[in-house]
C-alpha positions in Angstrom: 77.3 39.4 73.2 76.8 43.5 74.0 79.2 43.7 77.0 80.9 41.7 79.3 82.7 42.5 82.4 85.7 40.7 84.6 86.3 40.7 88.3 89.1 38.9 90.4 89.0 39.9 94.2 90.0 38.3 97.1 87.8 35.6 96.6 89.1 34.6 93.5 86.3 33.9 91.5 85.3 35.4 87.9 81.9 36.3 87.0 80.7 36.9 83.6 77.6 38.8 82.8 75.8 38.2 79.7 72.9 40.6 78.7 69.3 39.4 78.1 69.5 40.4 74.4 72.1 37.5 73.5 70.5 34.4 74.6 68.0 34.8 76.9 64.5 35.4 76.2 62.4 38.4 77.1 59.1 37.7 78.4 56.3 40.6 77.8 53.2 40.9 80.0 50.4 38.8 79.5 47.6 39.5 77.1 44.1 37.8 77.0 43.8 34.6 75.1 40.3 34.3 73.5 39.2 31.0 74.3 35.8 29.9 73.4 34.3 26.5 74.5 31.7 24.7 72.5 29.9 22.4 74.4 26.1 22.0 75.0 25.0 22.7 78.6 21.5 21.2 77.7 22.8 17.8 77.1 23.5 14.2 78.5 20.6 14.9 81.2 20.6 13.2 84.6 18.0 14.9 85.8 15.2 17.7 85.5 13.1 19.2 88.6 10.2 22.2 88.3 8.8 24.1 91.1 7.4 27.7 91.6 9.9 28.0 94.5 13.3 27.3 92.7 12.0 27.6 89.2 13.5 24.7 86.3 16.7 23.3 87.8 18.4 20.7 85.5 21.9 18.6 85.9 24.4 16.8 83.7 27.7 15.4 83.4 29.0 19.2 83.3 27.1 20.8 86.1 23.9 21.8 88.0 22.0 24.5 86.8 18.4 27.0 87.1 17.2 27.6 83.7 15.6 30.8 83.3 12.1 29.9 81.4 12.0 33.4 80.0 15.4 34.0 78.6 16.4 30.8 78.2 19.6 31.3 80.0 21.3 29.3 82.5 23.1 29.7 85.6 25.6 27.0 87.2 25.4 25.7 90.7 28.3 25.7 92.3 29.8 24.6 96.1 31.2 26.7 98.4 34.5 25.9 97.0 33.4 27.2 93.3 33.2 23.4 92.2 30.3 22.1 90.1 28.2 19.9 91.4 27.7 17.2 88.4 25.4 14.5 87.5 22.2 15.3 89.8 19.6 13.0 89.4 17.1 13.2 92.3 15.7 16.4 93.1 12.9 17.7 95.9 12.1 20.6 98.0 11.7 20.9 102.1 10.9 23.2 104.0 11.7 25.9 101.4 15.3 24.4 100.4 16.3 22.8 97.2 17.9 19.3 98.0 19.3 17.6 95.2 21.3 14.4 95.1 24.5 13.3 92.6 25.2 9.8 91.5 27.6 9.5 94.1 25.1 10.2 97.0 26.0 12.8 97.7 23.0 15.2 99.3 23.1 18.8 98.8 21.1 22.0 99.8 21.1 25.2 97.7 20.9 28.0 99.9 21.4 31.4 98.0 22.6 30.1 95.0 25.3 27.8 96.2 25.4 24.0 97.1 26.1 22.9 100.8 27.0 19.5 101.5 24.4 17.8 103.8 25.4 13.9 104.3 27.5 11.7 101.9 25.2 8.6 102.6 22.2 9.6 100.8 20.3 6.6 98.9 16.8 7.7 98.6 14.2 10.0 100.0 10.4 11.3 100.1 8.6 14.4 101.5 5.3 13.5 102.7 3.0 15.8 104.9 6.2 18.0 105.8 8.1 15.3 107.0 11.3 14.5 105.0 12.0 10.4 105.1 15.5 9.0 104.2 17.1 5.9 103.7 20.7 6.6 104.0 23.8 4.0 103.0 26.8 2.9 104.8 25.2 2.2 107.8 21.7 1.3 106.6 18.7 2.9 108.6 15.8 5.3 108.2 15.7 8.9 109.2 12.4 10.7 109.5 13.1 14.8 109.4 10.5 17.0 110.8 11.1 20.3 112.0 10.8 19.7 115.5 14.2 17.2 115.3 15.4 14.0 113.6 14.5 10.7 114.3 17.2 7.9 113.2 16.3 4.1 113.3 19.3 2.0 113.1 18.9 -1.3 111.0 21.9 -2.9 113.1 24.0 -4.3 110.0 27.1 -2.5 108.1 26.0 -2.3 104.2 27.5 -0.3 101.8 25.2 -1.3 98.6 21.4 -1.6 98.9 18.3 -0.9 97.0 15.4 1.3 98.7 12.3 2.8 97.4 9.6 4.9 99.0 5.6 4.5 98.0 2.6 6.3 100.2 -1.0 4.8 100.1 -3.9 6.1 101.5 -2.0 8.4 103.9 0.6 5.6 104.8 4.2 5.7 104.1 5.7 2.2 102.7 9.7 1.8 102.5 11.4 -1.1 101.0 15.1 -2.0 101.9 17.2 -4.9 100.3 20.9 -5.3 101.4 22.8 -6.4 98.7 25.6 -7.7 101.0 24.0 -9.9 103.4 20.8 -10.3 101.5 18.4 -9.6 104.3 15.2 -7.5 103.3 13.1 -4.7 105.2 9.7 -4.1 104.5 7.6 -1.5 106.8 5.2 1.2 106.7 5.2 4.2 108.8 1.9 6.1 110.3 4.1 8.4 112.6 7.8 8.6 112.8 8.2 5.0 114.3 8.8 2.1 111.6 6.0 -0.8 111.9 8.1 -4.1 110.3 5.7 -5.7 107.6 8.6 -7.8 106.7 12.7 -7.8 108.0 15.0 -10.8 108.1 13.8 -12.6 110.9 10.6 -13.7 108.4 13.2 -15.1 105.9 9.9 -15.1 103.6 12.4 -14.7 100.4 14.7 -17.4 101.5 12.3 -20.2 99.8 13.1 -18.7 96.3 16.3 -19.8 95.4 16.6 -16.8 92.6 14.5 -14.4 93.9 15.7 -10.9 92.6 15.8 -7.4 94.0 12.0 -6.3 94.6 11.3 -3.9 92.0 7.8 -2.2 93.2 5.4 -3.1 95.5 1.4 -2.2 96.3 -0.8 -3.2 99.0 -4.1 -4.9 98.3 -6.0 -5.2 101.1 -4.1 -7.3 103.9 -1.9 -8.6 101.3 1.0 -7.1 100.0 2.0 -7.3 96.0 5.8 -7.6 94.8 7.4 -7.7 91.9 10.6 -9.1 90.7 12.3 -10.3 87.1 10.7 -14.0 87.9 7.1 -12.2 88.0 4.5 -11.3 90.5 4.5 -12.6 94.1 1.9 -12.2 96.6 3.1 -11.5 100.4 0.7 -13.1 103.2 0.5 -13.9 106.8 1.3 -17.0 105.8 4.3 -16.4 103.8 4.9 -15.4 100.3 3.7 -17.2 97.3 2.9 -16.8 93.3 -0.4 -18.4 93.1 -2.8 -16.1 91.6 -6.1 -16.0 90.1 -5.9 -18.3 86.9 -7.7 -15.6 84.7 -3.9 -13.4 85.9 -2.2 -14.8 82.6 0.7 -11.7 83.0 1.4 -12.8 86.8 4.5 -14.6 86.1 5.7 -12.2 83.4 8.9 -10.0 83.9 7.1 -6.8 85.9 8.7 -3.3 85.8 5.8 -1.5 88.0 2.5 -2.5 89.7 -0.1 0.0 90.8 -3.5 -0.2 92.6 -6.4 2.1 91.5 -9.7 1.6 93.7 -10.3 -2.2 92.9 -8.3 -2.2 89.5 -4.8 -3.9 89.6 -2.3 -2.1 86.9 0.8 -4.2 85.9 3.4 -3.0 83.5 5.5 -5.9 82.3 8.0 -5.8 79.9 5.9 -5.8 76.7 2.5 -4.8 77.7 0.8 -2.6 80.1 -2.6 -4.3 81.8 -5.4 -4.2 83.6 -6.8 -6.5 86.2 -10.1 -6.3 87.7 -10.2 -7.5 91.4 -13.6 -8.2 91.7 -14.6 -9.3 88.0 -11.5 -11.2 87.7 -11.2 -9.6 84.4 -7.8 -8.9 82.5 -7.4 -6.5 79.8 -4.5 -5.5 77.9 -4.2 -1.5 78.0 -0.9 -1.3 75.4 1.0 -3.8 73.7 4.7 -2.8 73.0 8.2 -4.3 71.8 10.1 -2.6 75.1 13.4 -1.6 74.8 12.7 1.8 76.8 10.8 1.8 80.1 9.9 4.5 82.7 7.1 5.6 84.8 5.7 8.7 86.7 3.0 8.8 88.9 1.1 12.1 89.0 -1.6 12.7 90.8 -4.6 11.2 89.0 -2.9 9.8 86.6 0.7 7.9 84.9 3.0 9.0 82.6 4.6 6.2 80.8 7.7 6.4 78.8 7.7 3.7 76.2 10.1 3.3 73.5 10.7 7.0 74.0 6.7 8.0 73.0 4.9 9.2 76.2 1.9 7.8 77.2 -1.2 9.0 79.7 -3.1 6.7 82.2 -5.8 8.7 83.7 -6.9 7.0 86.7 -10.4 8.1 87.1 -11.8 6.5 83.7 -8.9 4.7 83.2 -8.3 5.6 79.6 -5.0 5.5 78.0 -3.8 7.4 75.3 -0.7 8.8 73.2 0.6 12.1 74.5 3.5 12.4 72.5 4.9 10.8 69.7 8.8 10.3 70.2 11.1 12.1 67.4 14.2 11.2 69.3 15.4 9.6 72.9 14.1 11.1 75.8 16.8 11.6 78.2 14.3 12.4 81.4 11.2 14.0 82.2 9.3 15.5 85.0 6.0 17.0 85.6 4.9 19.9 88.0 2.3 22.2 88.0 3.7 24.4 85.0 4.0 21.5 82.7 5.7 18.6 81.1 9.2 19.0 80.8 10.9 16.4 78.4 14.8 16.3 78.0 16.3 15.1 74.7 19.9 14.4 73.8 20.5 18.1 73.0 17.4 20.2 74.1 14.8 20.6 76.8 11.2 20.9 75.8 8.4 22.8 78.1 4.8 21.6 77.1 2.1 23.7 78.8 -0.9 21.8 77.8 -1.5 24.2 74.7 2.3 25.1 73.2 5.7 24.2 74.1 8.9 25.9 74.2 12.1 24.7 73.2 15.5 25.4 75.2 18.9 24.9 73.3 18.9 22.2 70.4 20.9 24.3 68.5 24.7 23.2 69.5 26.8 20.1 69.9 25.1 16.6 70.1 27.5 15.6 73.0 30.2 16.9 75.2 32.5 13.7 74.5 34.7 14.0 71.5 37.9 11.8 70.8 39.5 13.4 67.6 39.1 16.4 65.2 40.3 15.9 61.6 39.8 19.1 58.8 38.0 18.0 55.7 40.0 20.2 53.1 37.5 19.5 50.3 34.9 20.5 51.6 36.4 23.4 54.2 34.7 21.6 57.3 35.9 20.5 60.9 34.6 17.3 62.0 34.5 16.0 65.5 34.2 12.3 66.4 32.5 11.5 69.7 30.0 9.1 71.4 26.3 10.4 72.9 24.8 7.2 75.0 26.3 3.7 73.0 26.3 5.4 69.7 29.4 6.8 68.0 28.9 10.0 66.0 30.8 13.1 64.2 29.5 16.2 63.8 30.3 18.6 61.2 30.9 22.4 61.3 31.1 24.6 58.4 31.7 27.6 60.1 28.2 28.6 61.0 26.4 25.6 62.0 26.7 21.9 63.4 25.3 18.7 61.8 25.4 15.6 63.2 25.7 11.7 61.7 25.5 8.8 63.8 28.0 6.0 62.7 25.5 2.8 61.9 25.6 -0.2 64.3 26.7 -2.3 61.5 30.1 -0.2 61.4 30.4 -0.1 65.2 28.6 -1.1 67.9 30.1 -1.1 71.4 29.2 0.1 74.9 32.8 0.9 75.9 33.9 4.7 75.5 37.5 4.2 73.6 39.6 6.8 72.6 38.9 6.7 68.8 40.4 8.4 65.5 39.2 10.2 62.8 41.0 11.4 59.8 40.1 12.8 56.1 42.1 12.5 52.8 42.3 15.0 50.4 39.5 13.5 48.3 37.3 13.7 51.3 37.0 10.0 52.2 36.4 9.9 56.2 39.0 7.1 57.9 37.3 6.0 61.6 39.6 3.7 63.9 37.4 2.2 66.8 37.9 -1.1 69.0 39.1 -3.8 66.8 37.4 -1.4 64.0 38.9 0.2 60.8 36.2 1.9 58.9 35.9 4.2 55.5 33.2 6.0 54.5 33.3 7.7 50.8 30.2 9.6 51.4 27.7 7.0 50.1 28.9 3.8 51.7 30.6 2.4 54.7 33.7 -0.1 54.3 35.1 -2.1 57.1 38.6 -3.1 57.0 40.8 -6.0 58.5 44.2 -7.0 58.1 44.0 -10.4 59.9 45.3 -13.3 58.7 41.7 -14.6 58.3 39.3 -11.4 59.1 36.2 -13.4 58.5 36.8 -15.7 61.4 35.4 -15.0 65.2 38.0 -17.0 66.5 39.1 -15.6 69.8 42.4 -16.4 69.4 43.1 -13.7 67.3 42.4 -9.7 68.0 43.2 -6.8 65.9 43.9 -3.1 66.8 44.0 -0.1 64.6 45.2 3.5 64.9 45.1 6.2 62.6 47.8 8.1 62.9 48.3 11.3 60.6 47.4 12.5 57.4 50.7 13.4 54.9 51.4 16.2 52.9 50.0 14.4 49.5 46.7 13.7 51.4 47.4 10.2 52.1 46.1 8.4 55.3 48.4 6.5 57.7 47.8 3.8 60.2 48.9 1.0 62.4 47.5 -1.9 63.1 48.5 -4.0 65.6 47.6 -7.7 65.4 47.9 -10.6 67.7 47.1 -14.8 67.6 47.9 -16.8 70.4 50.5 -19.2 70.1 50.7 -23.0 71.0 52.2 -21.8 74.4 49.3 -20.0 75.3 51.2 -16.7 74.7 49.9 -13.8 72.7 52.4 -13.3 69.4 52.3 -9.6 68.6 52.9 -8.2 65.5 52.5 -4.0 64.3 52.5 -3.3 60.6 52.2 0.1 59.2 49.9 0.8 56.0 49.3 3.8 53.7 46.7 4.6 51.6 46.8 6.0 48.4 45.6 4.6 45.2 42.1 3.6 46.6 43.6 0.9 48.8 45.7 0.0 51.5 49.5 -0.4 51.0 51.5 -2.2 53.3 54.8 -0.1 54.1 57.8 -2.5 54.7 60.6 -1.1 56.8 63.4 -3.5 58.5 63.5 -0.6 61.5 59.6 -0.9 62.9 59.2 -2.1 65.9 57.2 -5.1 65.9 56.8 -6.0 69.2 56.2 -2.5 70.9 52.4 -2.3 70.1 52.7 2.0 71.0 52.9 3.5 67.3 50.3 6.0 67.8 52.1 9.1 67.3 53.5 10.5 64.6 53.9 14.4 62.5 54.0 15.4 59.0 56.6 18.3 58.6 55.6 21.4 56.0 58.5 20.1 53.9 56.4 16.7 53.6 59.0 14.9 55.7 57.4 12.2 58.3 58.2 11.4 61.7 56.8 8.5 63.4 57.0 8.1 67.0 58.1 4.5 67.7 59.8 4.0 71.1 61.6 5.6 73.9 64.9 5.4 71.9 64.2 6.3 68.1 61.8 8.2 65.9 61.4 6.4 62.5 61.7 9.1 59.4 60.1 8.5 56.2 61.2 10.5 53.2 62.0 10.1 49.3 59.9 6.6 50.2 62.7 5.3 52.5 62.2 4.9 56.4 65.2 6.1 58.3 65.6 5.7 62.2 66.5 8.9 63.9 67.4 8.9 67.8 65.0 10.0 70.0 67.8 12.2 72.3 71.3 12.4 71.8 71.8 10.9 75.3 71.6 14.1 77.3 67.7 14.1 77.5 66.4 10.7 77.3 62.8 10.2 77.8 61.7 7.4 80.1 58.8 6.5 77.5 57.2 8.3 74.7 53.5 7.4 75.5 53.1 11.3 76.5 55.4 12.3 74.1 53.8 15.3 71.6 55.0 16.2 68.1 55.0 19.7 66.8 57.0 21.8 64.6 58.2 25.4 64.9 58.5 28.3 62.7 61.8 27.2 61.0 59.9 23.6 60.3 62.0 22.0 62.3 60.7 19.0 64.8 60.0 20.0 68.2 59.2 17.4 71.0 57.6 17.7 74.3 57.3 15.0 76.8 56.8 14.4 80.3 59.2 12.1 82.6 62.5 12.9 80.8 65.3 11.6 82.5 68.2 14.7 81.3 65.7 17.5 83.0 64.7 15.6 86.1 66.0 17.8 89.1 64.9 19.9 92.4 63.9 23.0 91.4 62.5 24.8 94.4 59.8 23.3 95.9 58.8 20.7 93.0 60.4 18.5 91.0 60.4 18.8 87.0 60.2 16.0 84.8 59.5 17.2 81.5 61.1 18.0 78.5 60.8 19.9 75.3 63.7 19.6 72.5 64.4 20.4 68.9 65.6 18.5 66.1 68.1 20.6 63.9 68.9 17.8 62.2 68.8 13.7 62.2 71.7 13.3 64.1 71.4 16.6 66.4 69.2 17.7 68.9 68.9 21.1 70.6 67.8 21.2 74.3 68.7 25.0 75.1 66.2 26.7 72.5 63.0 26.5 75.1 64.4 25.0 77.7 65.1 27.9 80.0 61.6 28.9 79.5 60.1 25.9 80.3 62.3 25.3 83.2 62.0 28.9 84.8 58.3 29.9 83.9 56.1 26.6 83.5 57.8 25.2 86.9 55.2 21.9 85.9 55.3 20.8 82.3 52.5 17.9 82.8 51.1 18.0 78.8 53.0 20.7 77.8 52.8 21.0 73.9 53.9 23.1 71.1 52.1 24.4 67.8 52.8 26.9 65.2 49.7 29.1 64.1 48.9 30.6 60.9 51.1 33.6 61.2 53.9 30.8 61.4 54.5 31.9 65.2 55.8 28.6 67.5 54.3 28.4 70.9 54.6 26.8 73.9 51.5 25.9 75.9 50.0 24.1 78.8 46.6 24.7 79.7 46.5 28.5 81.3 49.4 29.8 80.1 50.4 30.1 76.4 53.8 31.5 75.1 54.3 32.7 71.7 57.8 33.3 70.3 58.3 36.6 68.6 61.7 35.9 67.1 64.8 38.2 68.4 65.0 36.5 71.3 61.6 37.4 73.1 58.4 35.6 73.6 55.2 37.0 74.6 52.7 35.3 77.4 48.7 35.1 76.8 46.3 33.8 79.4 43.2 32.4 78.3 39.8 33.8 78.8 38.6 30.3 80.4 40.0 29.4 83.4 42.6 26.7 83.0 40.8 24.2 80.5 42.3 21.2 80.3 43.6 20.7 76.5 45.1 17.4 75.9 46.4 18.0 72.1 47.5 14.5 71.3 46.5 11.8 68.6 44.8 14.2 66.3 43.3 16.4 68.8 44.1 19.8 67.6 43.3 21.0 64.0 44.1 24.6 62.6 40.6 25.8 60.8 40.2 28.9 59.3 43.4 30.3 61.2 42.1 29.2 65.0 43.1 26.6 66.5 40.6 23.7 67.9 40.9 21.1 70.5 39.4 18.3 72.0 39.0 18.2 75.9 37.0 14.6 77.4 33.8 15.2 78.4 34.4 19.1 78.0 32.8 19.8 74.6 35.5 21.4 71.6 37.5 24.5 72.5 38.2 27.5 69.9 41.4 29.5 70.5 41.7 32.6 68.3 45.1 33.0 67.3 46.3 37.0 68.0 47.7 38.8 65.1 51.3 39.2 65.9 51.0 43.1 64.4 49.6 43.6 67.9 52.1 42.6 69.7 54.1 45.0 71.7 57.3 46.1 70.2 60.3 45.3 72.7 62.9 48.2 73.4 66.0 46.1 74.0 67.9 48.9 75.5 65.7 49.2 78.2 66.8 45.5 79.3 70.6 46.2 79.0 71.2 47.7 82.6 69.7 45.4 84.8 73.1 44.4 86.4 75.2 47.7 86.8 78.3 46.2 88.8 80.0 43.6 91.2 80.7 45.4 94.7 84.6 44.9 95.2 85.5 42.1 97.5 82.0 41.1 98.5 80.4 39.3 96.1 77.5 41.5 95.7 75.6 42.1 92.7 74.3 45.5 92.1 70.9 45.9 90.2 70.3 49.0 88.2 67.7 49.9 90.4 64.8 48.3 92.7 62.7 45.7 90.9 59.3 44.2 92.5 60.6 40.9 92.9 63.8 39.1 91.7 64.8 35.5 91.7 68.5 33.7 91.2 67.8 30.1 89.5 70.4 27.8 89.1 71.1 26.3 85.5 74.1 24.1 86.2 73.8 24.1 89.6 70.6 24.3 91.9 70.3 26.9 94.5 67.4 29.4 94.5 67.7 33.2 96.0 64.5 35.3 96.1 63.3 38.2 97.3 61.4 41.4 97.1 62.2 45.3 96.2 65.9 45.2 96.2 69.1 46.7 94.4 71.6 44.8 95.9 72.0 40.5 96.1 74.6 38.9 97.9 76.1 36.1 95.5 78.9 35.2 97.8 77.9 31.6 98.7 77.1 30.5 95.2 78.9 28.0 93.8 80.8 27.8 90.4 77.9 27.4 87.7 75.6 29.3 85.2 72.8 31.7 86.5 69.4 33.2 85.6 68.2 36.5 87.1 64.6 36.9 86.8 63.1 40.1 87.8 59.8 41.7 87.6 59.4 44.9 86.2 55.9 45.5 86.6 54.0 43.4 84.3 57.4 42.2 82.6 59.8 39.6 83.2 63.3 40.4 82.3 66.0 37.7 82.6 69.5 38.1 82.0 72.3 35.5 82.4 75.6 35.5 84.5 78.6 32.7 85.2 80.3 31.8 88.7 84.0 30.4 87.9 85.5 29.9 91.2 
């Protein structure tokens, strides 16, 4: 303490001023923290569109973009609030304006590159003869929009879920609506702006088929209308619906995906073949037979494109020739054909075929944007990211210059669920993976699954398993929690946890009398630089492993008691001490201005002593909200506190420096093996947003602090007035309570009235340009 002033006036209170160089950290102005997002914008396509008016447009889970076909660069389409319009799957142009429709049935129009919401109930569309036809949701209705106005036709019943489709034959627009709630069906045609019902609920034609599925496709054949469904091919005539076809039509009872009529030739696409039926000659011909795993088709003027098992086929409607356009090399996500050529979207690239040549956009980055876990391959000096694309789990390896992808075999894991999964790598280069009820090890040659169930080969539904890889320790061994359960005679699940360590080429059960065998929440742990391991067992205690022994350590000394350990993060500071940050901590719950703070950060000084004050003032007074606040130590041995858009590096000498990420507020959730130091930089994963690399700045470039500059913020106490006089007028000041709650805040003053403050410890925070300066004072009444 460099100086101490005492004053006792008529108000009988004692004011003690402790200058900031003693315990209160100094905040230096914020610098930019370079953050690079590694994610593939050209991946996971939901839609692709191309025209001379709008150019090439594509959309996925990260946004919707204009893509420059010459440079390959893309530009994001945002709404008026600056929010991404994601997962658009239908695009069309009407009256010179681009429209797009997302998976939530929101319809937008794009004006000057900005998306404007048109309606929230859009379901299906068709632009035909300068008229825009819409089938709208919530209150099912037909809407026809022309340049002269909008015509709406209500169906008279509420329904928030239905199927709808449009088709055009011989200059007539046909529409179909199947209402899922009521089961009613509407089939109509429009030669003008007024619908003419061919089929509406009063006909009740479909009622005679108890298991008749929703109509997939339809085609007019003379005065008849043919429908496809899961049950086969049906025909609607004035007398009703039947499934009676010519006996030569052997495929009429097959599962149909689509049908079409080309002159007097009927073309049916079933679940395993494409066939042609001549209506005049009563002859049936198979055009292509296949084992179907994926199908799509698109009509383009005089020909139809079929996507069959990722191969693209072309059916010429003039001569009915069926040919292979492109042999599938990878899974096709989406494709679109315009007058400029064929655009095929693959998982990590978009390929443009103009008839003679091809051009590829993307294809050189991440295979997916969805990653769950990171690990460092020390043996081969590579970064490994575990993620998922479609139904496949996969991992990508980064060697510092390029990415390589590897699909995890279905024999190891095959699930449609998107689980929060783990990967860790031991010092011998073995890869350990945990998925839903699966624990697998890959040694670079073969995969091996492990199970700790009593009868692992049994498919008994009365037993289940769940695994979580916790950490790699300082000796290169992997630690895993196994949560096993079995149904007892009373019908209740008996749950048991077990802790396992992989060393000497096998899993070894680690016995400890302190381990919580019922909580099932042991998913977090950390190995400190000295080799000590702390497992986060419950909100009451941690489990320490040292010298082959387990000892319990209180999670708190009772002052700061976490409500739960589910969101607790573990790290270590530059002194190698355990640091915990957590949400919802009882000791810190208090009103602070206009918000409630329920977060904490504490340092374990020894197994019996916690220090809650080292970072507490900064967390309380600066972060304000500390949800998902975390700590990490960089390659220079500096400790950081960070939360999305605020990163604070502690420089020693009771000061820290503020850094602002170059990417606005990226959402980091560094828990459960989601942060890795690789080649000196910090790497994070964020759900569906790819990977982030934070380049750690050299502390040698930090601003050197002149402590004398901060020693005279408070000059004096005015006699008998309770006035605090400052050394000058600062831009802003705030007085915050530490042991009490009141806050005083104002701008540009050099005297502050503190006569009404009760006994307690306070901080005065002043803003000196780009610097924040703290001083602490105590009032004793």
